[in-house]
N, C-alpha and C positions, 0 to 999 in steps of 0.2 A: 345718549347722554352719559351713561355710566362710563363708556369708553373715553369720551372727551374729558370727563372729570378726572379719571385716572391719569390721563396724559397731562392734565394741568398740574396735578400734584408732582409729577416727575419730570417736568420740563426744566430747561436750564434758565428760563427767564426768571426775573425777580419774582419770588413767590407772592401770591395774593395773601397778605397777612390776615385779612378778614376771614378768608377761607381756612387758613391755618388755624386761627384761633377757634373757628367753628369746629374743626376736626378735634382740636384739643378739648373743647368743652364736651363734645359728644363722647370722646374717649374717656374723659374723667367721669362723666355721668354713668357710662356703662360699667366702669370699674367700681364705682360706688354701689351700683346695683348688685354687681357680683359679690362685693364684700358683704352687703346686707344679706344676700342670699346665703352666704357661707354660714352666717349665724342662724339662718332659718332652715338649715339643711335637714334637721331632724323632722320638723313638721312637714317639709317638702316630701321626705321619703314616705311618710304616712299616706300621701296622696298620689303616689305614682300610679300612672295609668298604662294600660296595655291594650293592644288590639290583637285578637286571636280568632281565626276562623278554621276550626278543625272538626272533622266528622269521624266518629267511631275511632278515636285515637287513644292510645294507652295514656294513663294518668301521668306516668313519669315523663312522657314527651311534652305534655302540657306544662309540667314543672320546668322543663328545660327551656321552653319558649318564654315563660315568665322570667326566668333567670337571665335570658339574653336581653330582654327589654328593660330590665330593672337592675338594681343593685342587690336584690334579694338572693339568698341561698336557702334551699329547703333542707331541713334536718328531720330525719325520721328513722325508725327501726324496721326490722323485717316483719313486724306485725301489721304494717300498713300495706295494703294490697295496691301496689302501684301499677300493676298490669291491667287493672280494671279499665275498660274502655268507656270513654265519655265523649260527648259532643259539646263544643263550645263555639259560640259565634258572638263575639263582643267587639266593640269599637270604642276606644278611648274610655274604658271603664276603669275605675279604681281597682287595685289588686284585691282589696278586701271584699269588694262586691263580687269579683270573679270567684274568689274562694268560697264565699257564701253559697254561690250557685253549685260549685263542684261538690261540696260536702253536705248539701241539704238532704235530709232523710238518710244520712249515713251515721256510722258510729265514730266518725273521725272529727276531731276538734283541731283547730289551729290556733297558734299564738304568735304574734309578731314581736320579736325582741331584737331591737336594733335593725341589722340587715339580715337577720335570720327568721325564717318562717318555720316554726316547730310544729310538727304533726304528731298526734298521739291518739290512741283510742281513749274513749271516755273512762275506761276502767284503769288504765295505767298512766294517766296524764301526769300525776305527781312524780311517778318513777322516771318518766322520760325527762321531765324538767330537771330532776336531780342529776340524771346522767348527762344532760346537755351541758351544763356549766358546773365545773367543780373547781375548788381552790387548789392552786399549786403554789409552791414557793421554792426558792433555791438560791444559790450563790454562784457568781461568776468570778473566776480567779485566773491569773496568768500562769505561765510555766513554773514560776517560782512560788506559787501558792498565795501571792499577794492579791487582794481584792481588786477587781477592775471597776472603777467608779464611773458611772455614767454610760455603761454599755446599754445598747438597745436590745430589748427582749420583746419580740413581736410574734403573734400567732401568724404563721405563714399564710400569705394571701390576704391578710386583713391589716387593719390599722390598730387592732386590739393589742395592748401590750403595756410595757412599763420600762423605766430605766433603773439600773441598779443604784443603790444608795451608797453611803460612804463606806459600808462594809461589803459592797459588792452584791448585796442581797436584793431579791425582788419577790413580789407576791401579787397574784391576781387570778381571776377566774378565767378558765379556758373551756372550750368545747371538748367533748370526749374525744380521745385519740388525736388531739391537736398536735401539730408539729411547730416547734418554736424556731425562729430565726434569730440568732444572737450575733451581734456585730459591734465592733469598736475600731476607731481609727488606729492603724498600725498593727492590727491583728487580723488573722484569717477568720472570716465569717464561718459560722457553724449552723447546722440544722439538727435539732434534738427532738426526738419523739417523747411525748408525755404518756404514752400508752402504759397503763398499769403503774404509773409513777405519780407521786404527789410531792416529793422532795427531790430536787435535782442539784448536782454539783457539775458545773460546766467549766471546762478548762479552755481558754482561748490561747492559741499559739501565736507567737510573734511572727509577723509577716516579713521575714528576712528577704524573701525572694522579691516581693513587691512588683512583679511583672504585670499583675492585673490592676495595679494602681490606675485610677482614672485621672487623667490630666485634662486641663482646659485647653482647647484649641479654638481658633476663630470660628464662631457660630456653632459651637458644639463641644462635645467631649469625646475622648478616645481612651482606650486602654493603652498604657505605656508600651506594652509589648507590640502594639500595632502601629506605632509611630514609624514613619519613614523619614521624617525631617529631623533637623537639629533644634533642640530646645532645652531649656533648663528650668528648674522649679525651686521656689523657696516656700516651704510649707509653714503652717501655723506653729508647729512644734518648734521649729528653728527660731522663729520670731519670739515665741514665748520664753525661750531660754535666755534671751539677750535684752539689754536695755536699748530700746529703739525709740528715737525721738523724731525721726524724719524718714521720708520714703527712701532717700539716698542711703541712709544707714541700714534700712531694711534689706536693700539689695546688694550693698557693697560687699564684694568678695565672695558672694554666694554662688554665682554662676560664671562659668568660664566664658570668655569672649566678650565680657561686659567690663569696659574700662570706666571707672567712676573717679572723678577728681572734684574736690570741693574748692570753691573759689574763696572761701573765707571761714575763719573759725568763729565768726559772730553768730549769735542766735538767728536762725532763719537763713544762714548762708546756703546758697544753692549748690547742689551737686550737678556737675556736668556729666551726663551719661552717654556713652558711645558704645554701640554694639557693632563689633567687627570693623572698627575704624570709621573715619570720615568718608562720606560718599558724595559730598557736594561742596561747592565753594560759595555760591551766592545765596543759597537757601538753607533752611535748617538742617542740621545733622542729628537733631533729637529724634529718638524713637517715637513711634505712635503709641500713645497710652489709651487703653480701653479699660474702663472701670465698670464692672457689672454690665458689660455690653454697650456702654455709652462711650463714644469716641470723644476724647478731650481735644479742644481746640488748641493747637500747639503754637498759635501766634504768640510772639514774644510779648510779654507783659512788662510792667515797670521793672527796671533794673535787671532785666534778663530772667525774671522769675517764670515759672511754669505752673500750669494748673495742678500738676501732680504734687507740687511742693506743699499744697494746702490740704492734702488728704491726711486724716488722722491715722498714724501708723497702727494705733491700737484697734482700729476697725478692720485691719487687713487679715484675711484668712489665708490667702495664698497669692503668690506671684508667679506667673508663667512667662518666660522670655522666649519668644520665637525668633530664630536667628537665620535660618536658611530660606531659600525661595519656596521650598515645598511647604514650609510653615507660614510664611508671610504673604505669599502671592494672593491669598484669599482677601487681603486688604489692598491689593493692587497698587494704585497710584500713591499710596501713603506707606507702603511697606518696605521701601528701600533701606531705611535706617533701622530695621528691626521693629518688632512689636512687643509691647509689654502688656500682658493681660492681668488685671488685678481683680480678685474676687473678694468681696467683703464678707464679714461674718454673718451667719444666720443663727437660728435657734440651736441650743445645745441639747441633744438627746430629747427625751420625752418629759413633759411636765414643765414646771416653772423653775427657772434658774435666775438667781440674783448674784451678780458678780461685781466685786470692787477691786480695782487695781490702783496702787499708788506707789510713788517713789519720791525720794528726796535726794538731791545731789549737791555736790560742791565741786566746782571746777577751779583748778589752779594752773598757773603758768609753768609748763614743764621746763622751759629753758629761757634764760635771759640773753639779750644781745649784749655784746661787749662794746661799751661806749666809753669815751674818755671821762675821767672824773675831773674835778675842778683843778687840781694841781697839774694834771697832765695837759689839760687844755691851755692853761696859762703858760706852761713850759714851752709848748709848741708855738704859742703866739710869740713868745720871746725869740724862739729859734727862727721863726719866719722873718722877724725884724732883722735879726743878725744876717740871715741869708740874703736879704735885699741888697746889702752892700756889695755882695759878690755877684749876683746875677743881674743887677741893674745899678752899677756904680754911678751912672749919670743921674738917674732918678734920685739916688741917695744924696748926691751932692746938691741937687736942686731942692732937697727937703720934702720930697714926695712921701716919705715914710716917717711916721712918728713913733717914738719909743712907747710901746703899750703900757709900760709901767707908769707913765705920766697921766694916763686916763683912769687909773684905778684909785679914784679919789671919792667915789660915791659911798658915803658912810652907811648906806643901806646894804651895801654889798661887800665892802672891804674895811679892814681895820686900818689904823693909822700907819701900819707898815706895808700896806698894799696887799695884805693877805686876805683871801676870801673868807667871809663869815659863814658861807653855806657850801655844802657839797651834796647837792640834790641828786638823788637817783630817780629820774623821771619815770622809769618803769614802775618803781615802787609807788609813786604818787598817782599813777594813771591806771595801773592794772591792779585789779582786786581779786579776791576770791569770789567766784560767781556761783550764786545759789540758784537752785532750780527745784521745781516740784511738778508732779503730774498727778492728776486725779481722774479716774474714769469709773463710772458706774453704769452697769447695763442690766436690763431686765428682759428676759425672753421667755416665751411659752410655746411649747409644741404639743399638739394634741392631734393624733391621727395625721391627716394630711394638711393640717393648718398650723401655721406658726406666725408669730409676730414678735417684735422686740423693739426696744428703745435704749439708746445709749447717749450719755452726755459726758463731755470731757473738758478738762482744763489743763493747759500747759503754761507755766510761768517760768521764764528763764532769764537770768541776768547774764550780760556779757562780761568777758574778762575786762574789757575797757569800760571805765566808768561811764554812766549815763546810757549805755546801750542795753537794750532788753527786748524781749519778745513776750507777748501774751496771746494765747490762742484759745478760743472757746469753740467747741464743736458739739453738734448734736446729730443723731441719725435715727431714722425710723425705717423699719422694713416690715413687710407683711407678705405671706404666701398662703393661699387658700386653695385647697382641692375641692372645688364645688361639686364635681361629679367625677366618675371614673375617667371622663373624657375631657374635662375642662379644669384647668388650673390657672389662677390669676394671681398677680402679686405686684409688688413694686417696692421701691425704696427711695428715700429722700434724705440727703445729708446737707448740712449747713455748717459753715465755718466762718468765724470772724477772727482775723489776726491783725495785731498791731505791733509794729516793731520800730524801734529807734536805732538808726544806723550811724556809726561814727567812722566807717572806713571808706565811704565814697569820697571821691575827689571834690575839693572845693575850689573856689577861685584861686588861681595861681598854684594849683596842685597841692594845696595845704590840706593835710589830714592829721589826725591824732597820731597815727603811726609814724609819720614823718617827723612831727615835732618831738616825739619821744626821743628820737636820735639827735635832732638838730638843736633842741633847746639847750641853752648854756647851763652847765652844771653848777655854777656858783650863784644861780638865781634862786630865790625862794618861790614857793607857790604863790603866796601873797605877802605883801608888805604889812607892816604893823597897822597901817590905816585901812587894811582890808582890800586894797586894790591888787589886781594881778600883776605879777612881774612878767617881763617879756624881753626878748633878745634886743629889741630896740632901746632898752634902758642902758645898754652898754655900747658906747660909740663905735662906729665902724662895722657893726654887724649887719647881716642880712635880716631885715625886719621879719618878725614872726612871733606869735603868741605862744605861750606855754601850752603843752598838750592838755593840761587840765582846763585851761580857759577855752581852748578850741572845743573840747568835749562838751563843756557846759553851755557855751554861747552859740554853738553851731547846732541848730536843732533840725534834724531831718527825720521825719516819721513817715511810715508807709502803712496804710490801712487797706486790708483786702477782705472782701466778702465773697464767698463762693457758695454756689448752690448746685448740687448735682443730683439728678433724679431720673427715675425711669418707672414706667408701668408696662406690664406685659400680660399677654394671654397665651396660654399653651393649650392647644386643642389636639386631642388624639382622635384622628379621623377614622382610622382603622388600626388594627394591631400592627405596630411597626411604622405607621404613617402619622407624623405629627406636623402641625402647623404652629408657628410661633410669630407673634407680632409684638414689637417693642417700640415704644415712644420714649425718647430720652432727651434730656436738656442739660446744658452746662452753662451756668450764668456766673460771670465774674465781674465785680466792680472794684476798682482800685482808686485810691486817692493818696497822693503824696504831698506833704507839706514841708516847706523848707524855709528856714530863716537863719541868716548869718548876721550876728550882732554888729552894731556900729563900732564897737571897740576892737573887733577883730581886724588885724592888719592884712588887707588883701592886696593883691597886685592889680586886679582889674575892677573891683567893686568897692569903692570907699563908701563909708556911712551906711553899711548894711545892704543886704540883698534878700529878696524873698520870692517864692514862687509857689504855685498850686497847680498840680497836674491831676486830671481825672481820666480814667480809662474804663471803658465798658466793653465787655466781650460776651456775646450771646451765641450759643450754638444749639441748634435743634436738629434732631435726627428721627427718622421714621423708617423702621426696617421690618420686612416680612420675609419669612423663608419657610420652606417645607423640607422635612427630613424623613427619609424612608430607610428602614433597616430590615434586612431579611437574611436569616441563616437557612440554608437548604442543602439537602442531600448529604448532611453530616460532614460536609467538606468545604462548602462555599459560604462566605460571608460577604454581604454587600450592604453598603451604606451610601445613599445619595442625598445630596442637599442642593437646593436651588433657591435663590432669593433675590430680592431687590432692596435698594437702600436709597434714601433721600436725605440730604443734609443741607442746612442753610446756616450761614455764619454771618453775623454783622458785628462790626467794631466801630467805636467812636472814641475820640479823645479831645480834650481841651486843655489848654495851658494858659496861665497868666503869670507874669513876673514883673518885678519892679526893683529899682535900686535907689539909694539916696534917701534915707529916712531921717527925720528930725530926732526921733528917739526910738527906743526898742519896745515901747509899750504894746503896740498892736501886733508886732511881728508880721505873720503872713495873713492876719485877719482883716487888713485894710490896705490892700495893695494900691489903692487910688491915691494915697498920700505920698507915695514915692515920686521921685522926680522924673522917672522915665518908665512908666508902665507899658507893657506890651501884652498882646494876647494872640492866640492862634487856636484853630480847631480843625478837625478832620473826621471823616467817616468813610467807611467802605463796607461792602457786602459781597458775598459770593455764594454760589450754590454748587452742589455735587450730586450727580445721579449715578447710580451703580447697579450692575446686574452681576451676580456671582453664582458659582456652582462648584461643587466638590463631589468626587466619587472615591470611595474607599472599597477596595476588593481584597479579600484574603482567601487563600486556598490552604486548608488544613492548618491554619495558623502558622504556615511556614513561608509562603510566598505572598508578599504584601505589595499593593500598588495604591498610590494616592495621586489623583489628578485634580488640579484646581484651575479655575479660570475666572477672571473678573474683567468686566468692561466698565471703565470709569469715564464719565464726562464731566468737565469742569468749565464753569463760566469764565475762568481766568485766562483761557487760551484762545487762539484764533479760531474763527468760525470753521475752518476746514480741519482743525486739529484738536477739537474739543474732546473727542473720544479716543481712548487708547485701550488696547487689549493686553492683559497681563496673565499669561498662562504659567503653569508649573507642573512638573511630574516628579514623583518620588517613588522609589522601589526599595524593598528590603527582603533579605533572605535570612530566615531564622535557621541557621545551620544546625543549631543544637537540637532541633526537632526532627532531624533526619535520622533514619534508622542506623546509619553507619556511625553516628555519634554516641550511641547508647553505651558502648564500652568505656567511653571517656566520662566516667561518673563524676570526675572533679569539675567538669564544665557543665554548669547548670544553665547558662545562657550564652549564645554566640550568635550575633546578628550583624550582617553587613547592610549598610544603608547607602543610597546614592540619590541625588536629586539635582534638578536643573530647573530654572525658571526666571521669569522677568518680573520686576517690581518697578515702582516709580516714585517720584518725588514731585508733589504739586504745590509745595508751600512757598510759592512766590507771591508777589503782590497781587491784590485782587484785580487790578487793571493793567497788569504788565504788558498785555498784548495790545492795549488800546492807546498807549501814550498818556500824557497828562497835560493839563493846562496850568499856567501860573500867572500871578499878578505882576504886571510890569509898570514901571513909571518912566516917563521920558520928559524931556524939556522942549517946549516950543517957545522960542524967544525967551521971555522972562517968566513964563508960567510953566507949571508942571501939569502933566496929564497922565492919568493912569488907565490901564486897560488889561485885557486878558489875552494871553498868547500861548502858543505851544511851548512847553518846557521840556518835554521828552518825546522822542519819536515813537510812533506806533509800529508794531510788527505783527501783522495779521497771521503770519506763518509760525508764530511762537507755539511750542508744544512742550510736552512733559520731558523731564529728565527720566532716563531709563537706566535701570541697573540689572544686569544679568549676573547670575550667581550659580556656580556649580559646587556641590558639596559631596564629600564621601566620608562615611563614618563607620565605626566599628564599636559594638557594645559587647562586653565580655562579663559574664558572671561566673564566679568560681565558688566551689564548696557550698552549694545550695544558696548561692548569691550572698554569702557573707563577705565576698570581695566583688566589687562592681567597678568596671573600668569603662570609660567612654572616651573615644578619640574622634576628632573631626579635622579634616583638611578642607580648605575652601579657596576659591578664587572668585573675586567679585569685581565687576567692571561697570563703571558708570559712564554713559555717553549722553550726547545732546545736553551737556551742562548749560545752564542759563548764565551767560556771561555778557559783559559789555564788550562790544566789538567796534572798532573805529569805522567812521563813515567819512566820505569826502568833505573837506572844509566848506565846499560850495553849498552844502545842505544847511549850513548855519548851526550845525551841532557837531559834537566831537565823537559821540558813540551812540549805539543802539543795542538793546538787549536781544541777543540771538542764542540759538542752540548750537554752541560750539564747545569744544574741549571734552576731555575724558580723563578718568582717574581709575586706578585699580587698588584693590586691597587683597592681599593673600595672607593666609595664616594657618596656624595649627592650634588646636585646643585639646587639652587632656585633663581628665579628672578621674579620681579613684576614691572609692569609699570602702572602708573595711570595718567589719565588726570583729575586733580583735579578741575580746573576751566577753562572754555573757553567761552568767550563772545567777543563782538565787540572790546573792549578796553584792555582786560586783559586775559591772559592764564597762567596756571601753570601746569607743568608736572613733575612727579617724577619717578625715576628709582632706584631700589635697587636690588643688587644681592649678593649672598654669596655662597661660594663653600667650601666643606670639602673633603679632600682626605687623605687616610691612606695607606701608602706604606709598604710592608713587603717582605723581602727576604725569599723565601720558601726553596730553595736548591741551593747549589753551586756544585763545582766539587767533585770527590770522596773524602769522608771524611769531606766534608763541611768545608774545611779550610777557615779561614778568608782571605779577599782580602783587600789590602791597596791601594786604587785608587789614592791617592794624592789629592791636591798638597803636595809634601814633603818639608815642611819648617822646619828649625832647624834640629834636629838630626833624626827625624823619621816622618812617615806619620801622618797627622793631622786628618784623617777620616778613617772609616772602613766600609766594607761590611760584615755583619755577618748574618747568618741564624736567622730568628725570629725578626730582627730589620729593621728599615727603611734604605734604601740604603744611603750610604754616611754620616752616623752618625759621630759626632765628637768623637775623641778617645784620651784619655790622662789620666793623674793622677787626683786624687781628692785632692784638697788643703783643709786641715782642718784649717789652720791658721798659727800660728808661735809657736815655742816651748817657754814655759814660764820658769821662773827661778826655779819653783818648779818641773819642768820636766827635769832638767839637767841630771839626771842619766839615764833616759829613752832615752833622745836625744843622749847621748853618745854611746848607742848601735848602732846608725846609723852614728857614727862619726860626729855628729852635736852638737850644743850648743844652749843655750837659745838665741833667736833672729833670728835663722834660720827658713826657711820655713818648715812647717810640712805637709807632704804628707801622705795619707792613705796607710798603709801597709795592703793591701787587704787580703793577705793570711797569715799574721802574721808569716813570716819566718825570720824576723829580718833584712831585707834589702829591699831597694826600687829599683825595676827593672821592666822590661817589664811585668812581671807577675802581677803587681799591676795596670796596665792600664785598663781602662774601658770606656764605652760609657758615655760621659759627656754632650751631647746635640745633637741637630739636627737643620739644617738650613731650612728644608722643613716645611712650616707652617701647622698647623692643619686646619686653615680656612683663607679665604681672600675674598675681594669683594670691591664693590663701592656703594656709595649713591650719587645720582645726582639729581639736581633740575634745571629746566629751566623755566624762566619766560619771558613773553612779556607784556609790557605796551605800547600800541599804537606803536610807532616806535622804542622803546627801547627793547633790549633783554638782559637777564642776565642768565649766566650759572654758577653753583656752583657744582664742583665735589669733593667728599671726597673719599679717598682710605684708606682701613684698612687691617691689617694682624695680626694674633695672633697665638700663639702656636709655634713660631719659635725662634731660638736662633742665636746669632752672636758669632762666634769664632774670637775674636779680637787679633790676634797674634802680633799686634803692642805693646801690653803690655809687651811682651818679652823684647823688647829693651827699652821701655819707663818707665819701673819701676825697672829693675834689673841692670841698668848701672849707678847707682847713683854716683859712684866714677870716671867715665870716660867719661860721656856725660850728656847732659841735660835730664830732665824727666818730666812726667806728675806731676801735683801738688798733685796727690794722694800719692806720696812718703812722703809728710809732715805728713801722718798718720803712718809712719814707727814705728816699734817696739822700745820701750824704756822701761826701768824698770817700768816706771809709766804708760805705754800704751802697755800692753801685749796682749790685745784682738783685734788683727788686722790681716789683710791679707798681710801686707807689711813687709818684712824682715828688720832687723836692718840696718841702714845706715853704710856702711863700705867703706874704701878707695880701690882704684885700682880695682874696679869691683869685689870685693870679693863676692858679692851677685849674680853674673852672673849665669844664668841657661839656659839650652837648652831644658828643659822639657815643653811640653804642658800640662797645667792642668786646672782644672775647674774654676780657678780665671779668665781665659781669656774669659770665656763664660758669655754672658749677655743676658738678655731678649730682643729679637728683635721685639717684638710686637709694632705696631705703628698705629696712626691715622694721616693721612696726608691731608692737604688741597691741592688737586692736581691742580685744575684749577679754576680760578675765571675770568670770561669774561663778560665785559659790552660793548654792541654794540648799535649803532644807525644807522638805515636805513633811508636815506633821502626820503621824500615823492616824488612820481613820478611827481606830478604837478610842483615841483621845478626842478628836474633833467632834465625833458623833454625840458626845455628851453635852456639847453646847450647840447642837443642831447646825453644824458646819459641814458641808460636803467636802470642801477642799481648802487647804491652808498651806501656803508656801511663803517663806521669807528668804530674802537673798541680799547679797552685797556684790557690787561689781565695780570694776575699774576699766574705763575706756582710755585708750592711748597710754597704756601703762609703761611702755618703753619705746624708744626710737633710736635706731642705729643708722647713721647716715654721715656722709662727708660734707653735706651742705651746712653752711655756717649760719643760715638764717633761722627763723623760728621753726619752719616745717617745710619740707620739699614738696609736699602735695598741695600745689597751688594752681590756680587758673583765674582768668577773668571771665565770669559767666556772661557778661554783656557782649563778649566778642567770641566769634565762632572758633578762631584758631589761636586761643590764648592760653592753652594748657601749658603750664610751666613758666608763665610770665608773672612776675610779682613786683609791686612797688609799695614797699612798706605795708605788707599785708597784715591782716588781722590774725593774731596767733590762735592756734588750736589749743583748747584746754586739755588737761588731764582730769578726768571727771570721776569722782568717787560717789557711788550711789548705793542707797539701801532701799529695798522695796518690799511690798506685800501684795500677794494675790490671794483672794478669798472668795469663795462662792457658797451660796446657801441654797 
């Protein structure tokens, strides 16, 4: 029965939910019992029982047996005769009862104090007790003599101890001759003897070498010096120095090989994160996120959001980025895109800590777009009328064109001379100073092996564009309890609620606030005197459109998200070095989006208003168990082995309802039934994953290191014969600096060669991709309709995983006691068996089927250097620089290697292309050569064009411009990117300066489509002032003509600009108050700071910001259409702990 039950839990069939909930209830009950026991640990220790059967055995051996079976330690002096022989035969007796028998009719008395059993003769009992525990005190300082606040001071081998106060001082009772262990993050730990000492001064030295730093890896931890793979870290100290409001900001620029691009400057705008390039075409390229051991479901949520977007950055302790196969293969089928491990904060030191963090910010627009003012627009309108007589004399004679001066009679807009009454700057009217605030309070307590904590936070942020905002409420609880020497339990639970109002998503007809900022006529007011909004349609002959202010106010789109992330665990020490860990985790996400576009908005496709409601639910459960064994032997060998299994179940559901045509705006989206054409739809899916994994680490004399991992994954998404796949990896390292022949090279403190190879996969395809799908169909029989269900996509039972192989070579160098650290990696990554649509015979009734075809490669180089330039008592200066290069190439596609057009599809065709031999998602369009000149009139006529028209390249010289002339015109993926950071400290002041750069990337600014070719029907960029004239024929802007005669829907090279940039990313100046001042008001730590984000930008790009992408599309980095601008944010903040 046990065997069958275990198989049931780990099968690929749909899980028995009743059984699952039963397991959860039992696990929760056991956890609560354990928690209860942790508070009863003292009374429990008083009742510990032992079983001993010894005959004529020395007393000290009986003591050893009791120590083995309990947590007690015996304390006595040489006056106690421990060689006396006794006989004991007890079974499950309390320790106190055993001691009573041992010392009956003797001169020995005992006393139990905590986990110590103190023995003394009746004559010197008080003397022994006095010697047993005595008061010590001391201070912990750094190399500069400054107090180290919050250092851990513990009696070695026990949990007895304290943490240093704001002066670095500590005081507590210790056993005689105790040895203290003193530690603090960033410093080398020390052991200090208390023999014959009652007052101590302990100096902690800064850990510049940091080779023994413990880093998080999949299912465990390792010393940094033992790593064979490629990874990067972002520590709590780096996060604390900067103003971070999102996970993307926390990671941006901190780790080489990680390309982060933001899709919008609005509050809540998502960051697109790519580790070592794109590895897939049809499935996700997002990395795998693991938070405190819980794998987040990466299924795309509303508007391309990700579960990691809702993690409170103030709760993050560290981020580890796993990049090569040696590091990621332990996650097998989900490791192809890299893995990001997030560890959240726990208790701080010993005792209780209350911390409050707050900041207040204001965001401003760094740069304005150059658009025509009222006088310039009207001048061009007059010019367009004058040009009409030249380019269309027949139409002129027929009266097709009217003098625009004749229509400037609206007294609300023009005076009696036809001069405009207003000159409105729509950027000033629509973009504001954006205020923000953050508050976070946390309480934690640590005592011995037990700790718990609670934090609550709030983030409120206005967007630069009016009406846009974000509000996020978060809470988190954690608990860890060491119940016994062999059992530790704990867990955490976090909750977040976020509501955001967005103004940058596309509306009907492609109308957005950003677009109307450019196209709204500059001589219109925001409102007329009667309070009604002005719009482009108030001026005859214009393309209809409301002002950006009205669009922002009357177009209401809100997104509400609730997330819950939790885990409970039990860690059991079976034998010294042998541990078992069991973790149950859950990630639950509910999203609701509401939309209403008012009746007064002038749409192209939805008159009289439109509304919709969308609901998404995503649940993910996982249960993992693994055993770890570690052993050092023969003073040369180190071995760590780990083996485990994992089960995960994910279910998703969604529903949507919409309607158009409302009588009024009163109900908005709250009563869709009153619309004239309501619609509804819903869907649901579920899938499961079973996994078995193992890892072996071996080291010889800390010089020769080997890591081997393996994972077997099975997924319900794939065909019956291909559900399981094996993902192995191997990595090796040679620490050359540990060799004897390197000893003369004293300047080299670390030199390590690394190499690895392995396989990973990508399983994030549809839940039923291998099974095909059914759809609803309607057909007509005679005069009546009949509906039914039929096959809508073909099944493929042979469908299997995408696989990515990766080879990596790395070199780590440390110089001058590791004050200079360099890391270099080169890699080649190849993805095969990509999931793509392949054509099928027309006789099948279908056009395509999903198959494993196609391949893609990424190769690159990563370099980072960290230097401690100066460090002394009053001043320190540290520099970090990293740079990454990646080259992506499509190797093969489906049969025939036909091009793929992934979108987004804006205007008349796709804007990017996937083509063999090219980077994935390259921009695709025509090449604009300029404009036709007067001396080219005859040639232009062959294309039905005339001088002043745009001149596109006839690539195949067939006398016509069509799809055959399109070509790759740019790419959004950069050739290289990185950061350059400097941090300074002068006494109590600290300064951080972060610079970010990117080069070799382009921006496809489709905004130019509307902002430069609608000169007769809407406002434009000022670039149209350089339009073609007989005197100015060497230009990229067509002749100004009325009624939108220059309108085009073609994407061409003129829309592509150099997107390279150098950005001042962070500038932070802080001051930490001296402890001798703060202690007077019972404050442990107090820091104030001011910061500027995005404090400068150097780029050739003419738009708001070159760092753009469309997060709802996989290959849209560098594509923008009237994007939301990024703010320059000024912030002041406070960190205080008690």
